N, C-alpha and C positions, 0 to 999 in steps of 0.2 A: 702423221696425223697430228696435228694442230693440240695444245698442251689443252687449251679449253677444251676441245672437242674429246680429247681423252678423258677428260674427268667426267663430262657432261655421262658419256659413255657408262665410265665403272659407278658413277649414280646411280644410272637406271639400270645396271647390273644388278649392284646391291639391292635396287627397291623389289627387282623378281627374285632376286635371291631371298628376300624377307619373306615375299607370299609365298615363296617354295618352302621355305623353313616351318612357316607356320602350319601348313598343308599336311608336312611330315610328324609335327609336332601332335596335331588334331588329330591324324591315324594312329601315332602311339598312345594318346590319352583317347581311345575312342570308345572303350570300356566303361572307364567313370561317366565321359560325358554322356555314352548312350543312358547310362542308370540315372543319372541327374534327371534329366530329359524325362525319363521312363515315370520316376518317383515324384516328380513334380504336374506334369499332364496326368498321369495317370491318378495322384491324389487330388488334384483339382476336379476330374472327373465321378471320384468317388464320394467328395467333398459335397458338391452339388447335388447329386441324389439322396446324400443322407439329409440334406439341407431338404431338399424340397418333401421327401417323407417325413423329416418330426415337423414339418409346417412352420421351419425358418430357412424359407429358400432366401438364396440368391440370386443378383440381378440378372447375370449372365455367367457360363462356363468360366468365361475370360477373367471374371472378378475370382472365379472361386480357386483357379489356376494362380492368383496372383497371390490371393489368402494364404495358399501352399505356400507359395515363394517365399512370401515375406517372413513365416512362421518359422519357416527353417534355417532361415539365418539371424532368427530371435528378432525380428522389428516387431515394434508392437502394431497389433489390427487397427486396418482404419476402417473398424463398425464396432458395433459394441460386443462385447465378449460373448461365443453363443449359449443358451442354457442348456444343450442339449450334452448329454453325457459323450456321446461318440463323438458330434463335436467339437466340442472341447480338447480330446484325446489326440486330437490335432494339432494342438498348439505347444502340445509338450511330445507328442512324439517324433512331429517334423526335425526339430532341431536335435533330436539323435540319431536319425537317420542323414540330416545331413552333415554333424559336424566325424560320426564316425566313419561312415559308409564314403563322402562326396568329398569332403574339402579336402582332404590329405590330398587326394589326386588331382584336384582342383588349384589348391595351393601349389602344389611339384608344377603344374602347366603354366602357371604364371610365372612361377620364377624361371624356369626356364625360357618362356615368351620374351620375359622383358629382362632377361640378362641371357645376351646370345653369347657373351665373350666366355660365360661357363663352357658353354659346347662348340669350343671353339671348332675341335675338326669338322662336326657336322653345319658348324657355318660356312666351313669354307669349303667342305664339297658341295654346299646350297648353291654357292658364288660359282663353282667351277661348274655346275649343271646348268647353269644358263648361257651358256657361252658355246660360239659355233666358228669354224673356220679356225681355229684358236690354233696355238702349238703347247703341244704338251712337254714339260722336260722334269726329267726324274734325275735327281741329285741336286744337291746342291755345296757340292765341294767348291773346289779352288776354279777350276773349270765350268762348271755349274751355275756359279753364283756371275762370272763374268758373263756368260753366254745369255743370263738373264738379264743383267743389266744392257745387252748390248740389243733386245730381242726387246727388249721397254723403248730404249731410246730411238731404235726403228718403228716402234707405233703398233708392233706387234701383239694381239691380245695371248696372252700366258695364262696356263698354271702349271703350277708346282708340286711334284711328291717328291715327299724327303720323308725316310724313316727316321732320321736323327732327329727329332723337336728343339734339341739345345744349342744346335750350330747359330755361330752367331748370325750369318746371313739370313737367318730365316725372319727377321725382326726388321731389317733393312728391305728386304723384297715386298715383306708385307704394307712396307708403309708406304711401296711404290703403288698398292693396290690388287697387287696378285693374289691370286688364293693359292696356301700351301697347306697339303692334306698331306698331315705326320700318319703315313702308313706304307706296308708295303707294298712297292709297286707290281710285284711278282705277282699277288693276286690278282686272277681277274677283276673284282669285285674294283677295288681299288682302282685301277684305270677306267671302271666305266663310272665311276664317282668323279672322276674329273673328266667324264665326256666325252669319252674316245670315240665313240662312234660316229659324233659328228666335228671331230678334232682333223685339221690338217696335216699337222706332222706330230712328229712324237722323237726329243733326244735322248737317247740315255748318255749320261754323262759321269756313271760312277765310277772307280777305278777296276772293278771289278770283272772281267770279261766275259768269265760265264753269266752272270749275273743280266749284264749287258744283252747278250744273245738272249737268255730266255725273256726278257722282257719283250724285246723284239719280238720274237715269236709270236707272243701273247697279243701282241698288241696287232700284228699284222691279222692275226686269225679273226681278233674283234672288230677290226677296221680293213679290210681289203685293201680297201684304196688309200689308208694313210702312209703317207712318208715319212720313212722309217731312217734315224739319222744313229749312226752308233757310234760312241767312242770305243775304239780297239787299238790296244798296246802293241799287236804282231803284225808288221807292214802284211807280209803276205796272208795272213789270215785276214786282215780287212779288204784283201785286193778278192779273196776266193768269198767273202760276204757279199759283195758288189756282186760277182758274177753270176753268182747261185739265187740269190733273194732278193737281187736289182734293192738291196739297200744303199745307204750312203754312208760308209764305212769309213771315219776317219782315225787315221791312226797316231801313234804317240807322236810323231814329227809332224803331223800336221795338226796342232791340238791351239791352232787360233781361236779365240771366240768368237770375232767374226766369220770365220769363215763356217762355222757350226752355225750363226744365227742364220746367215747368207744361205746353207745348205737347208734348212729347216724350211726356211721361206717359200723353197719352192723354186729358188735361181737353177738354173742349169749351167754352173759353177764348176769349174775342175781343181782338182786337190792342188794344194801351194808347191809350190818350189821358195828354196832360199836360194836370193842371188846375192852376194855381199851383204848377208844378214838379212834382206828385206824379202819377206813374206809374199811371193805374188801369186795372182791365178788369173786364169782367162774364164772368161762369163761372158754366155749368148744373151742378148736382149733384143727383144721385137720392143719399137719404137710405141707407146701408146698414143690415143690421141689425146689424154692431158700433158703428156711430158710437157714439161718447161723448156727441153733444148730442141722441140719442132722446129724446123725451116732454120735451124743455126746450122754454121759450117763445123765439117771435121775440130776443123783448128779451134774453134771457138771453145767445142766441148770438150778438146784433151785439155785446154786452159784451165779451163772453170772447175774441173773434174780431177785434175791431174791423173789421168792417166793416159791409156794409147789407144788408137782404135786403129786393132791390125785387119781388120775385115770390114766391109760394106757390101751387103745385097737389098737391091732395089729393082722391082719389078722382071725377078726371076735372073738376075745379071748381078754378079758377085765380083768382087774387086778388091786387091789383097792389097794392102796398105796404101788406104785411100787418101786422094788429094786435101790438103789443106782447106782446100775451097770448095770440095762438096757438099753439098747441103742435104742434112738430113728431115727426110718424112716421114712422117705415121704409117706404119705399118713397115718399116725400114727392118732389116735384120744386119745387127753391129756386133762383132766379136771385140771383146774390151778386155786387154791385159792391165790389172792393176794392184795394188794394195787390198787387203779386207777392206780398212775403214772406204778408201776411194769406192769402191765396187758398190759396197751396202749405200752408198750414198744415192748412186745414180739411179741404183736399181731400185730404190727404196719411193723417189722421185717419180721414177716411171709408173711406180704404179704397182709392181710384184712387191 
């Protein structure tokens, strides 16, 4: 995704988050707001009724409500001071009701409304709630931080959940426009705050295997279709999770951040193997209509992306180790062997 488009998308997301956050504040302060409206409007009705009864009528109900409103905030009246005792009492009693029962609630509302940074957690949750088809990352440790950078680099929409609010990585990730929710991801309410129902994938990158599995199961229960990528230190346990729950479980020997990012992005990719210190994976790619390498030859693609194409499938016919001169068309299936960086690049440009 181009940088400019990404910034515009973040700005629009923040506008929607501000509207949602304002709605949350209004619900939170609905009681003071209700009583404020009730006292002002009800006082206006009563003032207008008494004014007619004592032959000091106002021109309209709207004017009566306005008189009550300005009296509540100690503003000078826009007409002569009334002669009737009951009408006079409104000008002395309404400031009392306004200051004692209403002003505190409205002051709190205004403070929170204009200073959203004082409610960091609520604001981050509001931003995350506007996301769709996004990726949730749990944990901003060494691995989680690198995964976050990689996902942001390839243009993925990301929300982070981190229990430790003091990690150095939090401020860096926030500067990228990524919402970071400071809470326990093991709580369903926290996952819901990250809008897990509309998320495409979730990555558990903490160092606690049991916690990662617990969060993964809760995530799948809240969104049965979500792609789950779990960090597991034990190789055998990781393979068992893949077989039993269809999780993408990557063990300690497979913890390259780009691999986590690719797996979360929904790419059909194998666990990496190390050859002479180089991590290599095999990925399956269906060439999209917008791929920049349509009509290019196998050789050109391999040279451009610095990887190897080991299989080409066109119109139901598969060819292992296709010749360099074979041209790739939209809808073709190719199997690619390469490092995480190279695979991420071609998969991202293909629109995956």
